[in-house]
PyMOL Python script that loads the backbone (N, CA, C, O; Angstrom):
from pymol import cmd

cmd.read_pdbstr("""\
ATOM      1  N   UNK A   1     -24.851  -2.145   2.621  1.00  0.00           N
ATOM      2  CA  UNK A   1     -24.236  -0.938   2.126  1.00  0.00           C
ATOM      3  C   UNK A   1     -23.185  -1.299   1.080  1.00  0.00           C
ATOM      4  O   UNK A   1     -22.391  -2.218   1.282  1.00  0.00           O
ATOM      5  N   UNK A   2     -23.185  -0.579  -0.029  1.00  0.00           N
ATOM      6  CA  UNK A   2     -22.258  -0.860  -1.125  1.00  0.00           C
ATOM      7  C   UNK A   2     -20.875  -0.317  -0.813  1.00  0.00           C
ATOM      8  O   UNK A   2     -20.729   0.746  -0.209  1.00  0.00           O
ATOM      9  N   UNK A   3     -19.859  -1.067  -1.234  1.00  0.00           N
ATOM     10  CA  UNK A   3     -18.477  -0.625  -1.065  1.00  0.00           C
ATOM     11  C   UNK A   3     -17.985  -0.101  -2.407  1.00  0.00           C
ATOM     12  O   UNK A   3     -17.719  -0.886  -3.317  1.00  0.00           O
ATOM     13  N   UNK A   4     -17.864   1.208  -2.540  1.00  0.00           N
ATOM     14  CA  UNK A   4     -17.425   1.811  -3.786  1.00  0.00           C
ATOM     15  C   UNK A   4     -15.923   2.057  -3.803  1.00  0.00           C
ATOM     16  O   UNK A   4     -15.410   2.654  -4.749  1.00  0.00           O
ATOM     17  N   UNK A   5     -15.205   1.607  -2.767  1.00  0.00           N
ATOM     18  CA  UNK A   5     -13.759   1.832  -2.699  1.00  0.00           C
ATOM     19  C   UNK A   5     -12.961   0.696  -3.326  1.00  0.00           C
ATOM     20  O   UNK A   5     -11.786   0.879  -3.646  1.00  0.00           O
ATOM     21  N   UNK A   6     -13.580  -0.492  -3.512  1.00  0.00           N
ATOM     22  CA  UNK A   6     -12.837  -1.565  -4.167  1.00  0.00           C
ATOM     23  C   UNK A   6     -13.074  -1.482  -5.681  1.00  0.00           C
ATOM     24  O   UNK A   6     -13.916  -0.705  -6.131  1.00  0.00           O
ATOM     25  N   UNK A   7     -12.351  -2.261  -6.452  1.00  0.00           N
ATOM     26  CA  UNK A   7     -12.403  -2.161  -7.923  1.00  0.00           C
ATOM     27  C   UNK A   7     -13.800  -2.444  -8.461  1.00  0.00           C
ATOM     28  O   UNK A   7     -14.276  -1.714  -9.331  1.00  0.00           O
ATOM     29  N   UNK A   8     -14.472  -3.484  -7.967  1.00  0.00           N
ATOM     30  CA  UNK A   8     -15.821  -3.804  -8.448  1.00  0.00           C
ATOM     31  C   UNK A   8     -16.797  -2.676  -8.138  1.00  0.00           C
ATOM     32  O   UNK A   8     -17.598  -2.295  -8.991  1.00  0.00           O
ATOM     33  N   UNK A   9     -16.735  -2.150  -6.936  1.00  0.00           N
ATOM     34  CA  UNK A   9     -17.616  -1.053  -6.549  1.00  0.00           C
ATOM     35  C   UNK A   9     -17.338   0.207  -7.349  1.00  0.00           C
ATOM     36  O   UNK A   9     -18.262   0.915  -7.749  1.00  0.00           O
ATOM     37  N   UNK A  10     -16.051   0.484  -7.582  1.00  0.00           N
ATOM     38  CA  UNK A  10     -15.680   1.663  -8.374  1.00  0.00           C
ATOM     39  C   UNK A  10     -16.175   1.529  -9.805  1.00  0.00           C
ATOM     40  O   UNK A  10     -16.635   2.508 -10.393  1.00  0.00           O
ATOM     41  N   UNK A  11     -16.088   0.324 -10.379  1.00  0.00           N
ATOM     42  CA  UNK A  11     -16.616   0.088 -11.731  1.00  0.00           C
ATOM     43  C   UNK A  11     -18.120   0.343 -11.779  1.00  0.00           C
ATOM     44  O   UNK A  11     -18.615   0.975 -12.711  1.00  0.00           O
ATOM     45  N   UNK A  12     -18.844  -0.148 -10.775  1.00  0.00           N
ATOM     46  CA  UNK A  12     -20.301   0.061 -10.727  1.00  0.00           C
ATOM     47  C   UNK A  12     -20.637   1.540 -10.577  1.00  0.00           C
ATOM     48  O   UNK A  12     -21.551   2.041 -11.233  1.00  0.00           O
ATOM     49  N   UNK A  13     -19.904   2.235  -9.720  1.00  0.00           N
ATOM     50  CA  UNK A  13     -20.143   3.658  -9.515  1.00  0.00           C
ATOM     51  C   UNK A  13     -19.851   4.449 -10.790  1.00  0.00           C
ATOM     52  O   UNK A  13     -20.622   5.337 -11.154  1.00  0.00           O
ATOM     53  N   UNK A  14     -18.749   4.137 -11.469  1.00  0.00           N
ATOM     54  CA  UNK A  14     -18.401   4.828 -12.711  1.00  0.00           C
ATOM     55  C   UNK A  14     -19.494   4.631 -13.758  1.00  0.00           C
ATOM     56  O   UNK A  14     -19.869   5.576 -14.452  1.00  0.00           O
ATOM     57  N   UNK A  15     -20.005   3.405 -13.871  1.00  0.00           N
ATOM     58  CA  UNK A  15     -21.071   3.132 -14.838  1.00  0.00           C
ATOM     59  C   UNK A  15     -22.334   3.917 -14.490  1.00  0.00           C
ATOM     60  O   UNK A  15     -23.000   4.438 -15.385  1.00  0.00           O
ATOM     61  N   UNK A  16     -22.671   4.008 -13.211  1.00  0.00           N
ATOM     62  CA  UNK A  16     -23.848   4.772 -12.789  1.00  0.00           C
ATOM     63  C   UNK A  16     -23.705   6.247 -13.137  1.00  0.00           C
ATOM     64  O   UNK A  16     -24.647   6.873 -13.623  1.00  0.00           O
ATOM     65  N   UNK A  17     -22.522   6.797 -12.884  1.00  0.00           N
ATOM     66  CA  UNK A  17     -22.279   8.214 -13.177  1.00  0.00           C
ATOM     67  C   UNK A  17     -22.397   8.475 -14.673  1.00  0.00           C
ATOM     68  O   UNK A  17     -23.074   9.416 -15.087  1.00  0.00           O
ATOM     69  N   UNK A  18     -21.745   7.649 -15.484  1.00  0.00           N
ATOM     70  CA  UNK A  18     -21.798   7.830 -16.928  1.00  0.00           C
ATOM     71  C   UNK A  18     -23.220   7.673 -17.449  1.00  0.00           C
ATOM     72  O   UNK A  18     -23.663   8.461 -18.285  1.00  0.00           O
ATOM     73  N   UNK A  19     -23.931   6.676 -16.970  1.00  0.00           N
ATOM     74  CA  UNK A  19     -25.308   6.430 -17.417  1.00  0.00           C
ATOM     75  C   UNK A  19     -26.220   7.596 -17.032  1.00  0.00           C
ATOM     76  O   UNK A  19     -27.040   8.029 -17.841  1.00  0.00           O
ATOM     77  N   UNK A  20     -26.088   8.102 -15.819  1.00  0.00           N
ATOM     78  CA  UNK A  20     -26.910   9.215 -15.351  1.00  0.00           C
ATOM     79  C   UNK A  20     -26.762  10.415 -16.272  1.00  0.00           C
ATOM     80  O   UNK A  20     -27.753  10.988 -16.724  1.00  0.00           O
ATOM     81  N   UNK A  21     -25.492  10.798 -16.553  1.00  0.00           N
ATOM     82  CA  UNK A  21     -25.259  11.986 -17.368  1.00  0.00           C
ATOM     83  C   UNK A  21     -25.560  11.736 -18.840  1.00  0.00           C
ATOM     84  O   UNK A  21     -25.986  12.657 -19.538  1.00  0.00           O
ATOM     85  N   UNK A  22     -25.351  10.515 -19.333  1.00  0.00           N
ATOM     86  CA  UNK A  22     -25.680  10.197 -20.732  1.00  0.00           C
ATOM     87  C   UNK A  22     -27.171  10.382 -20.981  1.00  0.00           C
ATOM     88  O   UNK A  22     -27.572  10.896 -22.026  1.00  0.00           O
ATOM     89  N   UNK A  23     -27.990   9.964 -20.022  1.00  0.00           N
ATOM     90  CA  UNK A  23     -29.448  10.117 -20.157  1.00  0.00           C
ATOM     91  C   UNK A  23     -29.856  11.583 -20.191  1.00  0.00           C
ATOM     92  O   UNK A  23     -30.926  11.919 -20.699  1.00  0.00           O
ATOM     93  N   UNK A  24     -29.018  12.447 -19.660  1.00  0.00           N
ATOM     94  CA  UNK A  24     -29.299  13.887 -19.667  1.00  0.00           C
ATOM     95  C   UNK A  24     -28.615  14.604 -20.836  1.00  0.00           C
ATOM     96  O   UNK A  24     -28.683  15.827 -20.953  1.00  0.00           O
ATOM     97  N   UNK A  25     -27.947  13.809 -21.709  1.00  0.00           N
ATOM     98  CA  UNK A  25     -27.344  14.368 -22.910  1.00  0.00           C
ATOM     99  C   UNK A  25     -25.910  14.835 -22.772  1.00  0.00           C
ATOM    100  O   UNK A  25     -25.449  15.649 -23.573  1.00  0.00           O
ATOM    101  N   UNK A  26     -25.191  14.336 -21.770  1.00  0.00           N
ATOM    102  CA  UNK A  26     -23.812  14.753 -21.555  1.00  0.00           C
ATOM    103  C   UNK A  26     -22.848  13.583 -21.694  1.00  0.00           C
ATOM    104  O   UNK A  26     -23.181  12.440 -21.382  1.00  0.00           O
ATOM    105  N   UNK A  27     -21.655  13.893 -22.164  1.00  0.00           N
ATOM    106  CA  UNK A  27     -20.583  12.913 -22.290  1.00  0.00           C
ATOM    107  C   UNK A  27     -19.612  13.136 -21.135  1.00  0.00           C
ATOM    108  O   UNK A  27     -18.942  14.167 -21.071  1.00  0.00           O
ATOM    109  N   UNK A  28     -19.540  12.176 -20.230  1.00  0.00           N
ATOM    110  CA  UNK A  28     -18.663  12.274 -19.067  1.00  0.00           C
ATOM    111  C   UNK A  28     -17.655  11.127 -19.121  1.00  0.00           C
ATOM    112  O   UNK A  28     -18.028   9.965 -19.280  1.00  0.00           O
ATOM    113  N   UNK A  29     -16.387  11.468 -18.987  1.00  0.00           N
ATOM    114  CA  UNK A  29     -15.343  10.449 -18.939  1.00  0.00           C
ATOM    115  C   UNK A  29     -15.061  10.144 -17.473  1.00  0.00           C
ATOM    116  O   UNK A  29     -14.724  11.033 -16.691  1.00  0.00           O
ATOM    117  N   UNK A  30     -15.205   8.872 -17.116  1.00  0.00           N
ATOM    118  CA  UNK A  30     -14.953   8.437 -15.744  1.00  0.00           C
ATOM    119  C   UNK A  30     -13.905   7.330 -15.802  1.00  0.00           C
ATOM    120  O   UNK A  30     -14.017   6.391 -16.591  1.00  0.00           O
ATOM    121  N   UNK A  31     -12.899   7.453 -14.966  1.00  0.00           N
ATOM    122  CA  UNK A  31     -11.853   6.433 -14.934  1.00  0.00           C
ATOM    123  C   UNK A  31     -11.571   6.032 -13.491  1.00  0.00           C
ATOM    124  O   UNK A  31     -11.850   6.780 -12.554  1.00  0.00           O
ATOM    125  N   UNK A  32     -11.015   4.846 -13.338  1.00  0.00           N
ATOM    126  CA  UNK A  32     -10.641   4.346 -12.028  1.00  0.00           C
ATOM    127  C   UNK A  32      -9.125   4.442 -11.881  1.00  0.00           C
ATOM    128  O   UNK A  32      -8.383   4.251 -12.844  1.00  0.00           O
ATOM    129  N   UNK A  33      -8.681   4.738 -10.677  1.00  0.00           N
ATOM    130  CA  UNK A  33      -7.258   4.820 -10.389  1.00  0.00           C
ATOM    131  C   UNK A  33      -6.992   3.992  -9.132  1.00  0.00           C
ATOM    132  O   UNK A  33      -7.457   4.331  -8.044  1.00  0.00           O
ATOM    133  N   UNK A  34      -6.238   2.903  -9.296  1.00  0.00           N
ATOM    134  CA  UNK A  34      -5.878   2.069  -8.150  1.00  0.00           C
ATOM    135  C   UNK A  34      -4.834   2.798  -7.326  1.00  0.00           C
ATOM    136  O   UNK A  34      -3.772   3.156  -7.837  1.00  0.00           O
ATOM    137  N   UNK A  35      -5.128   3.019  -6.059  1.00  0.00           N
ATOM    138  CA  UNK A  35      -4.245   3.783  -5.183  1.00  0.00           C
ATOM    139  C   UNK A  35      -3.457   2.907  -4.217  1.00  0.00           C
ATOM    140  O   UNK A  35      -2.688   3.428  -3.409  1.00  0.00           O
ATOM    141  N   UNK A  36      -3.628   1.606  -4.281  1.00  0.00           N
ATOM    142  CA  UNK A  36      -2.855   0.715  -3.426  1.00  0.00           C
ATOM    143  C   UNK A  36      -3.341   0.707  -1.981  1.00  0.00           C
ATOM    144  O   UNK A  36      -4.432   1.182  -1.667  1.00  0.00           O
ATOM    145  N   UNK A  37      -2.510   0.163  -1.126  1.00  0.00           N
ATOM    146  CA  UNK A  37      -2.872   0.008   0.285  1.00  0.00           C
ATOM    147  C   UNK A  37      -2.882   1.356   0.997  1.00  0.00           C
ATOM    148  O   UNK A  37      -1.961   2.161   0.853  1.00  0.00           O
ATOM    149  N   UNK A  38      -3.944   1.584   1.771  1.00  0.00           N
ATOM    150  CA  UNK A  38      -4.076   2.806   2.565  1.00  0.00           C
ATOM    151  C   UNK A  38      -4.153   2.377   4.025  1.00  0.00           C
ATOM    152  O   UNK A  38      -5.084   1.672   4.417  1.00  0.00           O
ATOM    153  N   UNK A  39      -3.186   2.794   4.825  1.00  0.00           N
ATOM    154  CA  UNK A  39      -3.101   2.299   6.196  1.00  0.00           C
ATOM    155  C   UNK A  39      -4.320   2.684   7.031  1.00  0.00           C
ATOM    156  O   UNK A  39      -4.764   1.893   7.863  1.00  0.00           O
ATOM    157  N   UNK A  40      -4.866   3.875   6.829  1.00  0.00           N
ATOM    158  CA  UNK A  40      -6.021   4.289   7.630  1.00  0.00           C
ATOM    159  C   UNK A  40      -7.272   3.477   7.291  1.00  0.00           C
ATOM    160  O   UNK A  40      -8.140   3.288   8.143  1.00  0.00           O
ATOM    161  N   UNK A  41      -7.365   2.998   6.049  1.00  0.00           N
ATOM    162  CA  UNK A  41      -8.509   2.163   5.657  1.00  0.00           C
ATOM    163  C   UNK A  41      -8.229   0.680   5.903  1.00  0.00           C
ATOM    164  O   UNK A  41      -9.144  -0.142   5.929  1.00  0.00           O
ATOM    165  N   UNK A  42      -6.953   0.358   6.081  1.00  0.00           N
ATOM    166  CA  UNK A  42      -6.498  -1.021   6.243  1.00  0.00           C
ATOM    167  C   UNK A  42      -6.877  -1.892   5.051  1.00  0.00           C
ATOM    168  O   UNK A  42      -7.164  -3.080   5.198  1.00  0.00           O
ATOM    169  N   UNK A  43      -6.873  -1.284   3.873  1.00  0.00           N
ATOM    170  CA  UNK A  43      -7.159  -2.009   2.635  1.00  0.00           C
ATOM    171  C   UNK A  43      -6.661  -1.178   1.456  1.00  0.00           C
ATOM    172  O   UNK A  43      -6.234  -0.034   1.615  1.00  0.00           O
ATOM    173  N   UNK A  44      -6.725  -1.774   0.286  1.00  0.00           N
ATOM    174  CA  UNK A  44      -6.395  -1.008  -0.909  1.00  0.00           C
ATOM    175  C   UNK A  44      -7.617  -0.191  -1.314  1.00  0.00           C
ATOM    176  O   UNK A  44      -8.723  -0.427  -0.830  1.00  0.00           O
ATOM    177  N   UNK A  45      -7.406   0.759  -2.198  1.00  0.00           N
ATOM    178  CA  UNK A  45      -8.481   1.673  -2.547  1.00  0.00           C
ATOM    179  C   UNK A  45      -8.431   1.938  -4.040  1.00  0.00           C
ATOM    180  O   UNK A  45      -7.354   2.001  -4.633  1.00  0.00           O
ATOM    181  N   UNK A  46      -9.612   2.095  -4.651  1.00  0.00           N
ATOM    182  CA  UNK A  46      -9.714   2.509  -6.043  1.00  0.00           C
ATOM    183  C   UNK A  46     -10.491   3.811  -6.079  1.00  0.00           C
ATOM    184  O   UNK A  46     -11.636   3.873  -5.633  1.00  0.00           O
ATOM    185  N   UNK A  47      -9.865   4.850  -6.613  1.00  0.00           N
ATOM    186  CA  UNK A  47     -10.524   6.155  -6.731  1.00  0.00           C
ATOM    187  C   UNK A  47     -11.266   6.239  -8.051  1.00  0.00           C
ATOM    188  O   UNK A  47     -10.827   5.679  -9.055  1.00  0.00           O
ATOM    189  N   UNK A  48     -12.388   6.937  -8.048  1.00  0.00           N
ATOM    190  CA  UNK A  48     -13.151   7.208  -9.256  1.00  0.00           C
ATOM    191  C   UNK A  48     -12.905   8.669  -9.608  1.00  0.00           C
ATOM    192  O   UNK A  48     -13.178   9.563  -8.806  1.00  0.00           O
ATOM    193  N   UNK A  49     -12.388   8.909 -10.809  1.00  0.00           N
ATOM    194  CA  UNK A  49     -12.077  10.265 -11.259  1.00  0.00           C
ATOM    195  C   UNK A  49     -12.861  10.558 -12.533  1.00  0.00           C
ATOM    196  O   UNK A  49     -13.141   9.656 -13.322  1.00  0.00           O
ATOM    197  N   UNK A  50     -13.208  11.813 -12.722  1.00  0.00           N
ATOM    198  CA  UNK A  50     -13.944  12.184 -13.939  1.00  0.00           C
ATOM    199  C   UNK A  50     -13.420  13.502 -14.479  1.00  0.00           C
ATOM    200  O   UNK A  50     -12.605  14.177 -13.850  1.00  0.00           O
ATOM    201  N   UNK A  51     -13.911  13.851 -15.662  1.00  0.00           N
ATOM    202  CA  UNK A  51     -13.542  15.127 -16.271  1.00  0.00           C
ATOM    203  C   UNK A  51     -14.555  16.226 -15.938  1.00  0.00           C
ATOM    204  O   UNK A  51     -14.533  17.294 -16.549  1.00  0.00           O
ATOM    205  N   UNK A  52     -15.439  15.969 -14.975  1.00  0.00           N
ATOM    206  CA  UNK A  52     -16.417  16.977 -14.591  1.00  0.00           C
ATOM    207  C   UNK A  52     -15.728  18.073 -13.766  1.00  0.00           C
ATOM    208  O   UNK A  52     -14.690  17.847 -13.144  1.00  0.00           O
ATOM    209  N   UNK A  53     -16.329  19.249 -13.779  1.00  0.00           N
ATOM    210  CA  UNK A  53     -15.825  20.367 -12.988  1.00  0.00           C
ATOM    211  C   UNK A  53     -16.911  20.755 -11.991  1.00  0.00           C
ATOM    212  O   UNK A  53     -18.041  21.058 -12.373  1.00  0.00           O
ATOM    213  N   UNK A  54     -16.555  20.742 -10.711  1.00  0.00           N
ATOM    214  CA  UNK A  54     -17.509  21.017  -9.631  1.00  0.00           C
ATOM    215  C   UNK A  54     -18.751  20.118  -9.740  1.00  0.00           C
ATOM    216  O   UNK A  54     -19.869  20.552  -9.462  1.00  0.00           O
ATOM    217  N   UNK A  55     -18.537  18.871 -10.145  1.00  0.00           N
ATOM    218  CA  UNK A  55     -19.623  17.902 -10.228  1.00  0.00           C
ATOM    219  C   UNK A  55     -20.528  18.052 -11.432  1.00  0.00           C
ATOM    220  O   UNK A  55     -21.559  17.386 -11.516  1.00  0.00           O
ATOM    221  N   UNK A  56     -20.158  18.919 -12.370  1.00  0.00           N
ATOM    222  CA  UNK A  56     -20.981  19.136 -13.559  1.00  0.00           C
ATOM    223  C   UNK A  56     -20.197  18.752 -14.812  1.00  0.00           C
ATOM    224  O   UNK A  56     -19.003  19.033 -14.913  1.00  0.00           O
ATOM    225  N   UNK A  57     -20.876  18.106 -15.771  1.00  0.00           N
ATOM    226  CA  UNK A  57     -20.203  17.720 -17.017  1.00  0.00           C
ATOM    227  C   UNK A  57     -19.839  18.934 -17.859  1.00  0.00           C
ATOM    228  O   UNK A  57     -20.430  20.005 -17.726  1.00  0.00           O
ATOM    229  N   UNK A  58     -18.855  18.744 -18.727  1.00  0.00           N
ATOM    230  CA  UNK A  58     -18.366  19.859 -19.546  1.00  0.00           C
ATOM    231  C   UNK A  58     -18.677  19.688 -21.029  1.00  0.00           C
ATOM    232  O   UNK A  58     -18.519  20.637 -21.797  1.00  0.00           O
ATOM    233  N   UNK A  59     -19.121  18.489 -21.456  1.00  0.00           N
ATOM    234  CA  UNK A  59     -19.361  18.247 -22.886  1.00  0.00           C
ATOM    235  C   UNK A  59     -20.718  17.601 -23.120  1.00  0.00           C
ATOM    236  O   UNK A  59     -21.103  16.671 -22.411  1.00  0.00           O
ATOM    237  N   UNK A  60     -21.439  18.098 -24.116  1.00  0.00           N
ATOM    238  CA  UNK A  60     -22.676  17.454 -24.551  1.00  0.00           C
ATOM    239  C   UNK A  60     -22.320  16.296 -25.460  1.00  0.00           C
ATOM    240  O   UNK A  60     -21.255  16.289 -26.076  1.00  0.00           O
ATOM    241  N   UNK A  61     -23.216  15.306 -25.547  1.00  0.00           N
ATOM    242  CA  UNK A  61     -23.031  14.217 -26.489  1.00  0.00           C
ATOM    243  C   UNK A  61     -23.062  14.760 -27.902  1.00  0.00           C
ATOM    244  O   UNK A  61     -23.714  15.772 -28.159  1.00  0.00           O
ATOM    245  N   UNK A  62     -22.370  14.109 -28.822  1.00  0.00           N
ATOM    246  CA  UNK A  62     -22.365  14.527 -30.220  1.00  0.00           C
ATOM    247  C   UNK A  62     -23.799  14.502 -30.744  1.00  0.00           C
ATOM    248  O   UNK A  62     -24.524  13.530 -30.533  1.00  0.00           O
ATOM    249  N   UNK A  63     -24.200  15.558 -31.417  1.00  0.00           N
ATOM    250  CA  UNK A  63     -25.550  15.636 -31.978  1.00  0.00           C
ATOM    251  C   UNK A  63     -26.584  16.184 -31.034  1.00  0.00           C
ATOM    252  O   UNK A  63     -27.726  16.405 -31.439  1.00  0.00           O
ATOM    253  N   UNK A  64     -26.222  16.415 -29.777  1.00  0.00           N
ATOM    254  CA  UNK A  64     -27.162  16.960 -28.801  1.00  0.00           C
ATOM    255  C   UNK A  64     -27.048  18.477 -28.801  1.00  0.00           C
ATOM    256  O   UNK A  64     -25.958  19.012 -29.006  1.00  0.00           O
ATOM    257  N   UNK A  65     -28.153  19.179 -28.574  1.00  0.00           N
ATOM    258  CA  UNK A  65     -28.061  20.640 -28.491  1.00  0.00           C
ATOM    259  C   UNK A  65     -27.243  21.043 -27.265  1.00  0.00           C
ATOM    260  O   UNK A  65     -27.324  20.397 -26.221  1.00  0.00           O
ATOM    261  N   UNK A  66     -26.482  22.075 -27.390  1.00  0.00           N
ATOM    262  CA  UNK A  66     -25.641  22.409 -26.262  1.00  0.00           C
ATOM    263  C   UNK A  66     -25.511  23.843 -26.030  1.00  0.00           C
ATOM    264  O   UNK A  66     -24.821  24.257 -25.099  1.00  0.00           O
TER     265      UNK A  66
END
""", "prot")
cmd.dss("prot")
cmd.show_as("cartoon", "prot")
cmd.util.cbc("prot")
cmd.orient("prot")
C-alpha cells in the first residue's frame, strides 16, 4: 500500500492528479504543504492541496476549448 502522507508519496500523488487532469485538457495547480508532526499519526505529514473546487478543475489548458 502506498503512503501518500510523506513527502515522496505526496509528490507522486500530486503528479498523478496533474497528469490525469492535463490529459483531459485541464490545468490544475497542486502543491504540497508540510504540516509537521501529528501526534495521532505518530509521524509528520505532508498535505496535498489543489485549486480544484469540489474535486473538479476550474481552468482549461491554454488553447483548449472551454
